[in-house]
N, C-alpha and C positions, 0 to 999 in steps of 0.2 A: 893544432889546438882544438880542443873540444868546444862545441857550441856552449855559450854561456846562457844560463837561464836569467832572463831580464825580468825584474819585478819593479814595482814602484819604489821599493826600498833601495835598490841598487842602481836605478836608472840614471840618476844624476852622476854618480861616479863612473859608471861603465859607458854611458852614452852622451848625455847632455854636456858634461864638463870635460869629456875626454878629448885630448888633442893628440893627433898622431895618425895612425893608419885608418882607412875607411872602416865603417862598421856596417855589416849587412844584418838587418833585422828581419826575422821571419815571424810574421803574425799568423798564428795557427790555432787549431783546436783538435782535440782527439777524435771528435765525431766527423771531421771534415775529410772526405775521401781524397780530394785533390791535395790537401795538406799532407796526407800520408804518402801520396805518390811523390811529392816534392821533397819530403824529409831526407831520404837517402842522398839526394843530389846536394842538398845544403850541407849535410855531414861530409860529403866528399870535398866540397869547396873549402870547408873549415879545415880539413886535414891537408889538402894540397896547397893551400895558400897561407898556411900557418906562418906568422911573422909578417905577412903583407896585409892581412885584414883581420878584423875581429868579427865573429859571427854570434849573434844573439837570437834566442828564441823567446817569443812573447806569446804565452797562452792567453788568448783573448777571454776565455771563460774565467781564468784565475786572475787576470789583470784588466778588469773592465775600465779602470781609470786611464791606463795607457792606451787601450783600444780607442777610447773616446778622444784622448788627446791627439791621436794620429788620424782621427775620423775614419776608422776602419768600418767599411760597409760590407766588404766582401773579403773572403779569405780563400787561399793564402794571399797575403799581401807582403811583398818584399820591399823594404825601404833601405836605401843607402844613406848613411849619415856621415858627414866629414866635418870635423871641427865644430860639432854642434848644430850643423845645418843639413837639412834634407837636400841631397843632390840628385836623387832619382828614386822612382818607385814604380811598381807594376803589380797588377793583380792577376792571379791565376798561375797555373803550372807553366813554366818556361823551360826551354832546354838549357842545360848547363852553360853552353857557350854564350847564350843571350844574357844570362845572369852575370857571367864574368865580364862581358862588355859593359853591362849596366854599372858594375862596380868601378870600371875604368882600369882593369888589369890587362 
């Protein structure tokens, strides 16, 4: 599954009220070098674990309300949400294996 673009308009349906598989949210920006390094890893995870997780991308410049709601201070920020609750989060570039473990797969 391709990464979903998460906005304030679709956040409730795609994240807050979603019940099912875990959701990996990637808070990023186009000017962020580490975000660009992490982006292909997130895309790989979305493809390899299709049907086991949802992957959402949140551009902090375009979605400041969501960035504020998640108290984003540094990016890239990865957040795992399950049944509307945050279960894990980490800041910075991480190896793919660490992200998989964080998701609980």
